[in-house]
CHARMM internal coordinates of N, CA and C (Angstrom, degrees):
IC EDIT
DIST 1 N 1 CA 1.4602
DIST 1 CA 1 C 1.4991
ANGL 1 N 1 CA 1 C 111.51
DIST 1 C 2 N 1.3433
ANGL 1 CA 1 C 2 N 115.23
DIHE 1 N 1 CA 1 C 2 N -33.67
DIST 2 N 2 CA 1.4667
ANGL 1 C 2 N 2 CA 120.44
DIHE 1 CA 1 C 2 N 2 CA 178.20
DIST 2 CA 2 C 1.4967
ANGL 2 N 2 CA 2 C 112.19
DIHE 1 C 2 N 2 CA 2 C -64.26
DIST 2 C 3 N 1.3415
ANGL 2 CA 2 C 3 N 115.67
DIHE 2 N 2 CA 2 C 3 N -40.51
DIST 3 N 3 CA 1.4703
ANGL 2 C 3 N 3 CA 120.70
DIHE 2 CA 2 C 3 N 3 CA 177.85
DIST 3 CA 3 C 1.4989
ANGL 3 N 3 CA 3 C 110.85
DIHE 2 C 3 N 3 CA 3 C -65.07
DIST 3 C 4 N 1.3244
ANGL 3 CA 3 C 4 N 117.04
DIHE 3 N 3 CA 3 C 4 N -40.45
DIST 4 N 4 CA 1.4699
ANGL 3 C 4 N 4 CA 120.67
DIHE 3 CA 3 C 4 N 4 CA 177.12
DIST 4 CA 4 C 1.5015
ANGL 4 N 4 CA 4 C 112.09
DIHE 3 C 4 N 4 CA 4 C -62.79
DIST 4 C 5 N 1.3044
ANGL 4 CA 4 C 5 N 118.18
DIHE 4 N 4 CA 4 C 5 N -41.15
DIST 5 N 5 CA 1.4543
ANGL 4 C 5 N 5 CA 122.14
DIHE 4 CA 4 C 5 N 5 CA 177.77
DIST 5 CA 5 C 1.4999
ANGL 5 N 5 CA 5 C 111.39
DIHE 4 C 5 N 5 CA 5 C -64.03
DIST 5 C 6 N 1.3249
ANGL 5 CA 5 C 6 N 117.85
DIHE 5 N 5 CA 5 C 6 N -43.69
DIST 6 N 6 CA 1.4543
ANGL 5 C 6 N 6 CA 121.75
DIHE 5 CA 5 C 6 N 6 CA 179.25
DIST 6 CA 6 C 1.5498
ANGL 6 N 6 CA 6 C 109.56
DIHE 5 C 6 N 6 CA 6 C -63.17
DIST 6 C 7 N 1.3267
ANGL 6 CA 6 C 7 N 116.06
DIHE 6 N 6 CA 6 C 7 N -42.13
DIST 7 N 7 CA 1.4754
ANGL 6 C 7 N 7 CA 118.44
DIHE 6 CA 6 C 7 N 7 CA 179.43
DIST 7 CA 7 C 1.5150
ANGL 7 N 7 CA 7 C 110.19
DIHE 6 C 7 N 7 CA 7 C -65.41
DIST 7 C 8 N 1.3142
ANGL 7 CA 7 C 8 N 116.81
DIHE 7 N 7 CA 7 C 8 N -37.70
DIST 8 N 8 CA 1.4678
ANGL 7 C 8 N 8 CA 119.01
DIHE 7 CA 7 C 8 N 8 CA 178.29
DIST 8 CA 8 C 1.5508
ANGL 8 N 8 CA 8 C 111.47
DIHE 7 C 8 N 8 CA 8 C -65.53
DIST 8 C 9 N 1.2849
ANGL 8 CA 8 C 9 N 116.42
DIHE 8 N 8 CA 8 C 9 N -37.53
DIST 9 N 9 CA 1.4799
ANGL 8 C 9 N 9 CA 118.96
DIHE 8 CA 8 C 9 N 9 CA 176.73
DIST 9 CA 9 C 1.4960
ANGL 9 N 9 CA 9 C 112.65
DIHE 8 C 9 N 9 CA 9 C -63.41
DIST 9 C 10 N 1.3382
ANGL 9 CA 9 C 10 N 115.86
DIHE 9 N 9 CA 9 C 10 N -39.24
DIST 10 N 10 CA 1.4783
ANGL 9 C 10 N 10 CA 118.38
DIHE 9 CA 9 C 10 N 10 CA 177.44
DIST 10 CA 10 C 1.5024
ANGL 10 N 10 CA 10 C 111.19
DIHE 9 C 10 N 10 CA 10 C -70.51
DIST 10 C 11 N 1.2911
ANGL 10 CA 10 C 11 N 120.15
DIHE 10 N 10 CA 10 C 11 N -29.00
DIST 11 N 11 CA 1.4628
ANGL 10 C 11 N 11 CA 125.27
DIHE 10 CA 10 C 11 N 11 CA 176.51
DIST 11 CA 11 C 1.5233
ANGL 11 N 11 CA 11 C 110.49
DIHE 10 C 11 N 11 CA 11 C -75.51
DIST 11 C 12 N 1.2900
ANGL 11 CA 11 C 12 N 117.14
DIHE 11 N 11 CA 11 C 12 N -18.21
DIST 12 N 12 CA 1.4864
ANGL 11 C 12 N 12 CA 120.52
DIHE 11 CA 11 C 12 N 12 CA -178.99
DIST 12 CA 12 C 1.5019
ANGL 12 N 12 CA 12 C 110.96
DIHE 11 C 12 N 12 CA 12 C -75.81
DIST 12 C 13 N 1.3398
ANGL 12 CA 12 C 13 N 117.28
DIHE 12 N 12 CA 12 C 13 N -29.08
DIST 13 N 13 CA 1.4447
ANGL 12 C 13 N 13 CA 121.59
DIHE 12 CA 12 C 13 N 13 CA -176.50
DIST 13 CA 13 C 1.5191
ANGL 13 N 13 CA 13 C 113.40
DIHE 12 C 13 N 13 CA 13 C -58.89
DIST 13 C 14 N 1.3595
ANGL 13 CA 13 C 14 N 119.82
DIHE 13 N 13 CA 13 C 14 N -44.71
DIST 14 N 14 CA 1.5045
ANGL 13 C 14 N 14 CA 117.69
DIHE 13 CA 13 C 14 N 14 CA 177.36
DIST 14 CA 14 C 1.5283
ANGL 14 N 14 CA 14 C 112.40
DIHE 13 C 14 N 14 CA 14 C -65.76
DIST 14 C 15 N 1.3670
ANGL 14 CA 14 C 15 N 118.52
DIHE 14 N 14 CA 14 C 15 N -30.11
DIST 15 N 15 CA 1.4295
ANGL 14 C 15 N 15 CA 118.67
DIHE 14 CA 14 C 15 N 15 CA 178.56
DIST 15 CA 15 C 1.5163
ANGL 15 N 15 CA 15 C 111.12
DIHE 14 C 15 N 15 CA 15 C -68.07
DIST 15 C 16 N 1.2994
ANGL 15 CA 15 C 16 N 120.42
DIHE 15 N 15 CA 15 C 16 N -28.07
DIST 16 N 16 CA 1.4309
ANGL 15 C 16 N 16 CA 120.21
DIHE 15 CA 15 C 16 N 16 CA 178.13
DIST 16 CA 16 C 1.5140
ANGL 16 N 16 CA 16 C 112.70
DIHE 15 C 16 N 16 CA 16 C -62.16
DIST 16 C 17 N 1.3137
ANGL 16 CA 16 C 17 N 115.47
DIHE 16 N 16 CA 16 C 17 N -31.55
DIST 17 N 17 CA 1.4925
ANGL 16 C 17 N 17 CA 120.15
DIHE 16 CA 16 C 17 N 17 CA 177.78
DIST 17 CA 17 C 1.5201
ANGL 17 N 17 CA 17 C 107.73
DIHE 16 C 17 N 17 CA 17 C -64.73
DIST 17 C 18 N 1.3143
ANGL 17 CA 17 C 18 N 118.45
DIHE 17 N 17 CA 17 C 18 N -40.65
DIST 18 N 18 CA 1.4429
ANGL 17 C 18 N 18 CA 121.14
DIHE 17 CA 17 C 18 N 18 CA -178.00
DIST 18 CA 18 C 1.5304
ANGL 18 N 18 CA 18 C 111.07
DIHE 17 C 18 N 18 CA 18 C -71.23
DIST 18 C 19 N 1.2970
ANGL 18 CA 18 C 19 N 117.53
DIHE 18 N 18 CA 18 C 19 N -24.11
DIST 19 N 19 CA 1.4822
ANGL 18 C 19 N 19 CA 121.09
DIHE 18 CA 18 C 19 N 19 CA 176.96
DIST 19 CA 19 C 1.5144
ANGL 19 N 19 CA 19 C 112.61
DIHE 18 C 19 N 19 CA 19 C -82.03
DIST 19 C 20 N 1.3167
ANGL 19 CA 19 C 20 N 116.14
DIHE 19 N 19 CA 19 C 20 N -39.32
DIST 20 N 20 CA 1.4790
ANGL 19 C 20 N 20 CA 121.77
DIHE 19 CA 19 C 20 N 20 CA -174.67
DIST 20 CA 20 C 1.5031
ANGL 20 N 20 CA 20 C 113.04
DIHE 19 C 20 N 20 CA 20 C -75.54
DIST 20 C 21 N 1.3240
ANGL 20 CA 20 C 21 N 116.08
DIHE 20 N 20 CA 20 C 21 N -45.36
DIST 21 N 21 CA 1.4915
ANGL 20 C 21 N 21 CA 120.75
DIHE 20 CA 20 C 21 N 21 CA -177.40
DIST 21 CA 21 C 1.5324
ANGL 21 N 21 CA 21 C 109.51
DIHE 20 C 21 N 21 CA 21 C -76.75
DIST 21 C 22 N 1.3125
ANGL 21 CA 21 C 22 N 119.40
DIHE 21 N 21 CA 21 C 22 N 124.39
DIST 22 N 22 CA 1.4803
ANGL 21 C 22 N 22 CA 120.76
DIHE 21 CA 21 C 22 N 22 CA 179.48
DIST 22 CA 22 C 1.5296
ANGL 22 N 22 CA 22 C 112.75
DIHE 21 C 22 N 22 CA 22 C -59.24
DIST 22 C 23 N 1.3049
ANGL 22 CA 22 C 23 N 116.20
DIHE 22 N 22 CA 22 C 23 N 139.31
DIST 23 N 23 CA 1.4481
ANGL 22 C 23 N 23 CA 126.29
DIHE 22 CA 22 C 23 N 23 CA 177.74
DIST 23 CA 23 C 1.5374
ANGL 23 N 23 CA 23 C 113.48
DIHE 22 C 23 N 23 CA 23 C 60.01
DIST 23 C 24 N 1.2993
ANGL 23 CA 23 C 24 N 116.69
DIHE 23 N 23 CA 23 C 24 N 13.29
DIST 24 N 24 CA 1.4800
ANGL 23 C 24 N 24 CA 119.36
DIHE 23 CA 23 C 24 N 24 CA 178.27
DIST 24 CA 24 C 1.5294
ANGL 24 N 24 CA 24 C 111.35
DIHE 23 C 24 N 24 CA 24 C -75.76
DIST 24 C 25 N 1.3477
ANGL 24 CA 24 C 25 N 114.70
DIHE 24 N 24 CA 24 C 25 N -20.51
DIST 25 N 25 CA 1.4791
ANGL 24 C 25 N 25 CA 117.76
DIHE 24 CA 24 C 25 N 25 CA -177.29
DIST 25 CA 25 C 1.5236
ANGL 25 N 25 CA 25 C 111.36
DIHE 24 C 25 N 25 CA 25 C -65.73
DIST 25 C 26 N 1.3269
ANGL 25 CA 25 C 26 N 118.77
DIHE 25 N 25 CA 25 C 26 N -17.67
DIST 26 N 26 CA 1.4546
ANGL 25 C 26 N 26 CA 120.10
DIHE 25 CA 25 C 26 N 26 CA 176.14
DIST 26 CA 26 C 1.5266
ANGL 26 N 26 CA 26 C 112.33
DIHE 25 C 26 N 26 CA 26 C -71.13
DIST 26 C 27 N 1.3240
ANGL 26 CA 26 C 27 N 117.41
DIHE 26 N 26 CA 26 C 27 N -19.12
DIST 27 N 27 CA 1.4313
ANGL 26 C 27 N 27 CA 122.86
DIHE 26 CA 26 C 27 N 27 CA 177.10
DIST 27 CA 27 C 1.5431
ANGL 27 N 27 CA 27 C 112.77
DIHE 26 C 27 N 27 CA 27 C -89.99
DIST 27 C 28 N 1.2706
ANGL 27 CA 27 C 28 N 116.12
DIHE 27 N 27 CA 27 C 28 N -3.22
DIST 28 N 28 CA 1.4632
ANGL 27 C 28 N 28 CA 120.77
DIHE 27 CA 27 C 28 N 28 CA -178.30
DIST 28 CA 28 C 1.5062
ANGL 28 N 28 CA 28 C 113.22
DIHE 27 C 28 N 28 CA 28 C -58.32
DIST 28 C 29 N 1.3540
ANGL 28 CA 28 C 29 N 120.28
DIHE 28 N 28 CA 28 C 29 N -44.24
DIST 29 N 29 CA 1.4979
ANGL 28 C 29 N 29 CA 119.84
DIHE 28 CA 28 C 29 N 29 CA 176.98
DIST 29 CA 29 C 1.5600
ANGL 29 N 29 CA 29 C 112.35
DIHE 28 C 29 N 29 CA 29 C -60.94
DIST 29 C 30 N 1.3031
ANGL 29 CA 29 C 30 N 115.74
DIHE 29 N 29 CA 29 C 30 N -34.24
DIST 30 N 30 CA 1.4750
ANGL 29 C 30 N 30 CA 117.49
DIHE 29 CA 29 C 30 N 30 CA 178.48
DIST 30 CA 30 C 1.5128
ANGL 30 N 30 CA 30 C 110.36
DIHE 29 C 30 N 30 CA 30 C -67.69
DIST 30 C 31 N 1.3297
ANGL 30 CA 30 C 31 N 116.19
DIHE 30 N 30 CA 30 C 31 N -43.74
DIST 31 N 31 CA 1.4335
ANGL 30 C 31 N 31 CA 120.69
DIHE 30 CA 30 C 31 N 31 CA 179.50
DIST 31 CA 31 C 1.5479
ANGL 31 N 31 CA 31 C 110.59
DIHE 30 C 31 N 31 CA 31 C -62.81
DIST 31 C 32 N 1.3141
ANGL 31 CA 31 C 32 N 116.73
DIHE 31 N 31 CA 31 C 32 N -39.26
DIST 32 N 32 CA 1.4785
ANGL 31 C 32 N 32 CA 119.08
DIHE 31 CA 31 C 32 N 32 CA 179.95
DIST 32 CA 32 C 1.5145
ANGL 32 N 32 CA 32 C 110.10
DIHE 31 C 32 N 32 CA 32 C -69.78
DIST 32 C 33 N 1.3132
ANGL 32 CA 32 C 33 N 117.97
DIHE 32 N 32 CA 32 C 33 N -31.02
DIST 33 N 33 CA 1.4829
ANGL 32 C 33 N 33 CA 119.72
DIHE 32 CA 32 C 33 N 33 CA 175.94
DIST 33 CA 33 C 1.5081
ANGL 33 N 33 CA 33 C 110.94
DIHE 32 C 33 N 33 CA 33 C -67.26
DIST 33 C 34 N 1.3454
ANGL 33 CA 33 C 34 N 116.67
DIHE 33 N 33 CA 33 C 34 N -39.53
DIST 34 N 34 CA 1.4712
ANGL 33 C 34 N 34 CA 122.64
DIHE 33 CA 33 C 34 N 34 CA -179.13
DIST 34 CA 34 C 1.5423
ANGL 34 N 34 CA 34 C 111.03
DIHE 33 C 34 N 34 CA 34 C -74.61
DIST 34 C 35 N 1.3134
ANGL 34 CA 34 C 35 N 116.51
DIHE 34 N 34 CA 34 C 35 N -39.60
DIST 35 N 35 CA 1.4398
ANGL 34 C 35 N 35 CA 123.02
DIHE 34 CA 34 C 35 N 35 CA -178.84
DIST 35 CA 35 C 1.5248
ANGL 35 N 35 CA 35 C 111.33
DIHE 34 C 35 N 35 CA 35 C -125.49
DIST 35 C 36 N 1.3621
ANGL 35 CA 35 C 36 N 118.02
DIHE 35 N 35 CA 35 C 36 N 82.89
DIST 36 N 36 CA 1.4563
ANGL 35 C 36 N 36 CA 119.32
DIHE 35 CA 35 C 36 N 36 CA -172.86
DIST 36 CA 36 C 1.5369
ANGL 36 N 36 CA 36 C 114.79
DIHE 35 C 36 N 36 CA 36 C -69.06
DIST 36 C 37 N 1.3113
ANGL 36 CA 36 C 37 N 117.99
DIHE 36 N 36 CA 36 C 37 N -21.46
DIST 37 N 37 CA 1.4662
ANGL 36 C 37 N 37 CA 121.08
DIHE 36 CA 36 C 37 N 37 CA 179.35
DIST 37 CA 37 C 1.5257
ANGL 37 N 37 CA 37 C 112.11
DIHE 36 C 37 N 37 CA 37 C -88.56
DIST 37 C 38 N 1.2950
ANGL 37 CA 37 C 38 N 117.27
DIHE 37 N 37 CA 37 C 38 N 14.13
DIST 38 N 38 CA 1.4722
ANGL 37 C 38 N 38 CA 120.74
DIHE 37 CA 37 C 38 N 38 CA -179.25
DIST 38 CA 38 C 1.5278
ANGL 38 N 38 CA 38 C 110.94
DIHE 37 C 38 N 38 CA 38 C -77.46
DIST 38 C 39 N 1.3140
ANGL 38 CA 38 C 39 N 118.72
DIHE 38 N 38 CA 38 C 39 N -24.16
DIST 39 N 39 CA 1.4620
ANGL 38 C 39 N 39 CA 120.05
DIHE 38 CA 38 C 39 N 39 CA -179.21
DIST 39 CA 39 C 1.4967
ANGL 39 N 39 CA 39 C 110.01
DIHE 38 C 39 N 39 CA 39 C -69.62
DIST 39 C 40 N 1.3421
ANGL 39 CA 39 C 40 N 116.81
DIHE 39 N 39 CA 39 C 40 N 144.17
DIST 40 N 40 CA 1.4887
ANGL 39 C 40 N 40 CA 119.82
DIHE 39 CA 39 C 40 N 40 CA 175.59
DIST 40 CA 40 C 1.5057
ANGL 40 N 40 CA 40 C 109.67
DIHE 39 C 40 N 40 CA 40 C -66.36
DIST 40 C 41 N 1.3140
ANGL 40 CA 40 C 41 N 116.95
DIHE 40 N 40 CA 40 C 41 N 163.19
DIST 41 N 41 CA 1.4547
ANGL 40 C 41 N 41 CA 122.27
DIHE 40 CA 40 C 41 N 41 CA -176.37
DIST 41 CA 41 C 1.5086
ANGL 41 N 41 CA 41 C 113.22
DIHE 40 C 41 N 41 CA 41 C -63.69
DIST 41 C 42 N 1.3351
ANGL 41 CA 41 C 42 N 119.54
DIHE 41 N 41 CA 41 C 42 N -20.79
DIST 42 N 42 CA 1.4421
ANGL 41 C 42 N 42 CA 120.66
DIHE 41 CA 41 C 42 N 42 CA -179.16
DIST 42 CA 42 C 1.5070
ANGL 42 N 42 CA 42 C 112.62
DIHE 41 C 42 N 42 CA 42 C -71.54
DIST 42 C 43 N 1.3434
ANGL 42 CA 42 C 43 N 118.62
DIHE 42 N 42 CA 42 C 43 N -15.72
DIST 43 N 43 CA 1.4433
ANGL 42 C 43 N 43 CA 124.37
DIHE 42 CA 42 C 43 N 43 CA -179.96
DIST 43 CA 43 C 1.5315
ANGL 43 N 43 CA 43 C 109.44
DIHE 42 C 43 N 43 CA 43 C -98.59
DIST 43 C 44 N 1.3105
ANGL 43 CA 43 C 44 N 120.04
DIHE 43 N 43 CA 43 C 44 N 9.64
DIST 44 N 44 CA 1.4486
ANGL 43 C 44 N 44 CA 123.81
DIHE 43 CA 43 C 44 N 44 CA -178.01
DIST 44 CA 44 C 1.5208
ANGL 44 N 44 CA 44 C 108.25
DIHE 43 C 44 N 44 CA 44 C -84.84
DIST 44 C 45 N 1.3421
ANGL 44 CA 44 C 45 N 116.17
DIHE 44 N 44 CA 44 C 45 N 127.10
DIST 45 N 45 CA 1.4779
ANGL 44 C 45 N 45 CA 118.48
DIHE 44 CA 44 C 45 N 45 CA 178.77
DIST 45 CA 45 C 1.5656
ANGL 45 N 45 CA 45 C 108.36
DIHE 44 C 45 N 45 CA 45 C -76.97
DIST 45 C 46 N 1.2961
ANGL 45 CA 45 C 46 N 114.05
DIHE 45 N 45 CA 45 C 46 N 165.18
DIST 46 N 46 CA 1.4566
ANGL 45 C 46 N 46 CA 119.38
DIHE 45 CA 45 C 46 N 46 CA -177.33
DIST 46 CA 46 C 1.5352
ANGL 46 N 46 CA 46 C 111.36
DIHE 45 C 46 N 46 CA 46 C -63.90
DIST 46 C 47 N 1.3369
ANGL 46 CA 46 C 47 N 116.34
DIHE 46 N 46 CA 46 C 47 N -39.48
DIST 47 N 47 CA 1.4641
ANGL 46 C 47 N 47 CA 119.90
DIHE 46 CA 46 C 47 N 47 CA 179.71
DIST 47 CA 47 C 1.5082
ANGL 47 N 47 CA 47 C 110.68
DIHE 46 C 47 N 47 CA 47 C -66.14
DIST 47 C 48 N 1.3371
ANGL 47 CA 47 C 48 N 116.52
DIHE 47 N 47 CA 47 C 48 N -41.76
DIST 48 N 48 CA 1.4680
ANGL 47 C 48 N 48 CA 120.82
DIHE 47 CA 47 C 48 N 48 CA 178.47
DIST 48 CA 48 C 1.5189
ANGL 48 N 48 CA 48 C 110.26
DIHE 47 C 48 N 48 CA 48 C -60.67
DIST 48 C 49 N 1.3647
ANGL 48 CA 48 C 49 N 115.43
DIHE 48 N 48 CA 48 C 49 N -43.83
DIST 49 N 49 CA 1.4566
ANGL 48 C 49 N 49 CA 120.02
DIHE 48 CA 48 C 49 N 49 CA -179.54
DIST 49 CA 49 C 1.5016
ANGL 49 N 49 CA 49 C 111.20
DIHE 48 C 49 N 49 CA 49 C -62.61
DIST 49 C 50 N 1.3463
ANGL 49 CA 49 C 50 N 117.59
DIHE 49 N 49 CA 49 C 50 N -43.37
DIST 50 N 50 CA 1.4820
ANGL 49 C 50 N 50 CA 121.79
DIHE 49 CA 49 C 50 N 50 CA 178.56
DIST 50 CA 50 C 1.5654
ANGL 50 N 50 CA 50 C 109.23
DIHE 49 C 50 N 50 CA 50 C -62.93
DIST 50 C 51 N 1.2867
ANGL 50 CA 50 C 51 N 115.94
DIHE 50 N 50 CA 50 C 51 N -42.27
DIST 51 N 51 CA 1.4505
ANGL 50 C 51 N 51 CA 120.79
DIHE 50 CA 50 C 51 N 51 CA -179.00
DIST 51 CA 51 C 1.5575
ANGL 51 N 51 CA 51 C 109.94
DIHE 50 C 51 N 51 CA 51 C -62.12
DIST 51 C 52 N 1.3279
ANGL 51 CA 51 C 52 N 114.57
DIHE 51 N 51 CA 51 C 52 N -43.25
DIST 52 N 52 CA 1.4862
ANGL 51 C 52 N 52 CA 119.85
DIHE 51 CA 51 C 52 N 52 CA 179.52
DIST 52 CA 52 C 1.5355
ANGL 52 N 52 CA 52 C 110.66
DIHE 51 C 52 N 52 CA 52 C -64.34
DIST 52 C 53 N 1.3368
ANGL 52 CA 52 C 53 N 116.69
DIHE 52 N 52 CA 52 C 53 N -42.87
DIST 53 N 53 CA 1.4610
ANGL 52 C 53 N 53 CA 120.85
DIHE 52 CA 52 C 53 N 53 CA 179.81
DIST 53 CA 53 C 1.5306
ANGL 53 N 53 CA 53 C 111.71
DIHE 52 C 53 N 53 CA 53 C -65.66
DIST 53 C 54 N 1.3633
ANGL 53 CA 53 C 54 N 115.52
DIHE 53 N 53 CA 53 C 54 N -37.59
DIST 54 N 54 CA 1.4805
ANGL 53 C 54 N 54 CA 117.27
DIHE 53 CA 53 C 54 N 54 CA 178.01
DIST 54 CA 54 C 1.5397
ANGL 54 N 54 CA 54 C 111.21
DIHE 53 C 54 N 54 CA 54 C -67.92
DIST 54 C 55 N 1.3322
ANGL 54 CA 54 C 55 N 115.84
DIHE 54 N 54 CA 54 C 55 N -37.10
DIST 55 N 55 CA 1.4491
ANGL 54 C 55 N 55 CA 119.58
DIHE 54 CA 54 C 55 N 55 CA 176.68
DIST 55 CA 55 C 1.5472
ANGL 55 N 55 CA 55 C 111.06
DIHE 54 C 55 N 55 CA 55 C -63.34
DIST 55 C 56 N 1.3262
ANGL 55 CA 55 C 56 N 116.67
DIHE 55 N 55 CA 55 C 56 N -46.14
DIST 56 N 56 CA 1.4517
ANGL 55 C 56 N 56 CA 119.26
DIHE 55 CA 55 C 56 N 56 CA 177.90
DIST 56 CA 56 C 1.5130
ANGL 56 N 56 CA 56 C 111.32
DIHE 55 C 56 N 56 CA 56 C -62.53
DIST 56 C 57 N 1.2945
ANGL 56 CA 56 C 57 N 119.08
DIHE 56 N 56 CA 56 C 57 N -38.77
DIST 57 N 57 CA 1.4371
ANGL 56 C 57 N 57 CA 121.60
DIHE 56 CA 56 C 57 N 57 CA 177.95
DIST 57 CA 57 C 1.5080
ANGL 57 N 57 CA 57 C 111.84
DIHE 56 C 57 N 57 CA 57 C -63.99
DIST 57 C 58 N 1.3369
ANGL 57 CA 57 C 58 N 116.18
DIHE 57 N 57 CA 57 C 58 N -42.28
DIST 58 N 58 CA 1.4561
ANGL 57 C 58 N 58 CA 120.90
DIHE 57 CA 57 C 58 N 58 CA 178.93
DIST 58 CA 58 C 1.5404
ANGL 58 N 58 CA 58 C 109.33
DIHE 57 C 58 N 58 CA 58 C -61.67
DIST 58 C 59 N 1.3055
ANGL 58 CA 58 C 59 N 117.66
DIHE 58 N 58 CA 58 C 59 N -42.00
DIST 59 N 59 CA 1.4592
ANGL 58 C 59 N 59 CA 119.54
DIHE 58 CA 58 C 59 N 59 CA 178.90
DIST 59 CA 59 C 1.4870
ANGL 59 N 59 CA 59 C 111.15
DIHE 58 C 59 N 59 CA 59 C -65.45
DIST 59 C 60 N 1.3148
ANGL 59 CA 59 C 60 N 119.17
DIHE 59 N 59 CA 59 C 60 N -41.57
DIST 60 N 60 CA 1.4600
ANGL 59 C 60 N 60 CA 121.38
DIHE 59 CA 59 C 60 N 60 CA 179.93
DIST 60 CA 60 C 1.5385
ANGL 60 N 60 CA 60 C 110.25
DIHE 59 C 60 N 60 CA 60 C -64.91
DIST 60 C 61 N 1.3347
ANGL 60 CA 60 C 61 N 117.89
DIHE 60 N 60 CA 60 C 61 N -40.27
DIST 61 N 61 CA 1.4628
ANGL 60 C 61 N 61 CA 120.10
DIHE 60 CA 60 C 61 N 61 CA 177.03
DIST 61 CA 61 C 1.5214
ANGL 61 N 61 CA 61 C 112.52
DIHE 60 C 61 N 61 CA 61 C -63.97
DIST 61 C 62 N 1.3241
ANGL 61 CA 61 C 62 N 118.68
DIHE 61 N 61 CA 61 C 62 N -39.27
DIST 62 N 62 CA 1.4176
ANGL 61 C 62 N 62 CA 121.67
DIHE 61 CA 61 C 62 N 62 CA 176.04
DIST 62 CA 62 C 1.5258
ANGL 62 N 62 CA 62 C 113.92
DIHE 61 C 62 N 62 CA 62 C -64.12
DIST 62 C 63 N 1.3417
ANGL 62 CA 62 C 63 N 113.86
DIHE 62 N 62 CA 62 C 63 N -39.90
DIST 63 N 63 CA 1.4657
ANGL 62 C 63 N 63 CA 119.71
DIHE 62 CA 62 C 63 N 63 CA 177.03
DIST 63 CA 63 C 1.5637
ANGL 63 N 63 CA 63 C 109.33
DIHE 62 C 63 N 63 CA 63 C -65.25
DIST 63 C 64 N 1.3242
ANGL 63 CA 63 C 64 N 116.10
DIHE 63 N 63 CA 63 C 64 N -43.55
DIST 64 N 64 CA 1.4753
ANGL 63 C 64 N 64 CA 119.03
DIHE 63 CA 63 C 64 N 64 CA 177.67
DIST 64 CA 64 C 1.4774
ANGL 64 N 64 CA 64 C 113.33
DIHE 63 C 64 N 64 CA 64 C -60.07
DIST 64 C 65 N 1.3522
ANGL 64 CA 64 C 65 N 116.31
DIHE 64 N 64 CA 64 C 65 N -44.73
DIST 65 N 65 CA 1.4660
ANGL 64 C 65 N 65 CA 121.47
DIHE 64 CA 64 C 65 N 65 CA 176.93
DIST 65 CA 65 C 1.5058
ANGL 65 N 65 CA 65 C 111.80
DIHE 64 C 65 N 65 CA 65 C -59.62
DIST 65 C 66 N 1.3625
ANGL 65 CA 65 C 66 N 115.21
DIHE 65 N 65 CA 65 C 66 N -44.46
DIST 66 N 66 CA 1.4608
ANGL 65 C 66 N 66 CA 118.70
DIHE 65 CA 65 C 66 N 66 CA 177.49
DIST 66 CA 66 C 1.5148
ANGL 66 N 66 CA 66 C 113.45
DIHE 65 C 66 N 66 CA 66 C -59.65
DIST 66 C 67 N 1.3241
ANGL 66 CA 66 C 67 N 115.04
DIHE 66 N 66 CA 66 C 67 N -44.57
DIST 67 N 67 CA 1.4609
ANGL 66 C 67 N 67 CA 118.61
DIHE 66 CA 66 C 67 N 67 CA -179.49
DIST 67 CA 67 C 1.5483
ANGL 67 N 67 CA 67 C 111.10
DIHE 66 C 67 N 67 CA 67 C -67.28
DIST 67 C 68 N 1.3456
ANGL 67 CA 67 C 68 N 118.53
DIHE 67 N 67 CA 67 C 68 N -34.81
DIST 68 N 68 CA 1.4192
ANGL 67 C 68 N 68 CA 119.90
DIHE 67 CA 67 C 68 N 68 CA 177.99
DIST 68 CA 68 C 1.5003
ANGL 68 N 68 CA 68 C 110.38
DIHE 67 C 68 N 68 CA 68 C -68.25
DIST 68 C 69 N 1.3175
ANGL 68 CA 68 C 69 N 118.19
DIHE 68 N 68 CA 68 C 69 N -40.65
DIST 69 N 69 CA 1.4675
ANGL 68 C 69 N 69 CA 121.07
DIHE 68 CA 68 C 69 N 69 CA 176.96
DIST 69 CA 69 C 1.5152
ANGL 69 N 69 CA 69 C 111.26
DIHE 68 C 69 N 69 CA 69 C -62.21
DIST 69 C 70 N 1.3624
ANGL 69 CA 69 C 70 N 116.04
DIHE 69 N 69 CA 69 C 70 N -41.16
DIST 70 N 70 CA 1.4525
ANGL 69 C 70 N 70 CA 119.00
DIHE 69 CA 69 C 70 N 70 CA 178.02
DIST 70 CA 70 C 1.5134
ANGL 70 N 70 CA 70 C 112.42
DIHE 69 C 70 N 70 CA 70 C -62.09
DIST 70 C 71 N 1.3094
ANGL 70 CA 70 C 71 N 115.78
DIHE 70 N 70 CA 70 C 71 N -42.98
DIST 71 N 71 CA 1.4902
ANGL 70 C 71 N 71 CA 119.38
DIHE 70 CA 70 C 71 N 71 CA -179.60
DIST 71 CA 71 C 1.5303
ANGL 71 N 71 CA 71 C 110.00
DIHE 70 C 71 N 71 CA 71 C -65.70
DIST 71 C 72 N 1.2937
ANGL 71 CA 71 C 72 N 117.70
DIHE 71 N 71 CA 71 C 72 N -40.51
DIST 72 N 72 CA 1.4814
ANGL 71 C 72 N 72 CA 120.55
DIHE 71 CA 71 C 72 N 72 CA 177.06
DIST 72 CA 72 C 1.4840
ANGL 72 N 72 CA 72 C 112.07
DIHE 71 C 72 N 72 CA 72 C -61.17
DIST 72 C 73 N 1.3267
ANGL 72 CA 72 C 73 N 117.30
DIHE 72 N 72 CA 72 C 73 N -41.02
DIST 73 N 73 CA 1.4509
ANGL 72 C 73 N 73 CA 118.91
DIHE 72 CA 72 C 73 N 73 CA 178.57
DIST 73 CA 73 C 1.5100
ANGL 73 N 73 CA 73 C 113.70
DIHE 72 C 73 N 73 CA 73 C -69.28
DIST 73 C 74 N 1.3187
ANGL 73 CA 73 C 74 N 117.99
DIHE 73 N 73 CA 73 C 74 N -31.24
DIST 74 N 74 CA 1.4385
ANGL 73 C 74 N 74 CA 121.89
DIHE 73 CA 73 C 74 N 74 CA 179.15
DIST 74 CA 74 C 1.5453
ANGL 74 N 74 CA 74 C 108.68
DIHE 73 C 74 N 74 CA 74 C -72.93
DIST 74 C 75 N 1.3066
ANGL 74 CA 74 C 75 N 119.23
DIHE 74 N 74 CA 74 C 75 N -32.88
DIST 75 N 75 CA 1.4824
ANGL 74 C 75 N 75 CA 123.23
DIHE 74 CA 74 C 75 N 75 CA 178.98
DIST 75 CA 75 C 1.4509
ANGL 75 N 75 CA 75 C 110.53
DIHE 74 C 75 N 75 CA 75 C -77.90
END
COOR INIT
IC SEED 1 N 1 CA 1 C
IC BUILD
């Protein structure tokens, strides 16, 4: 949770630009289209969260398989 909070704080910095510069908020949809991970985690929908978790799990499984294959070849 601490890592998520830190990541959200770093994602908050670009939003400050949109708040400080007048009429910049009209470009916010364009920025979100270019950088979809710019939104803080509180704006993440349940389906997006599940999709992200599945992707992370897939990557972890591929890494584990690679490491197992490497160990088998070394033995």
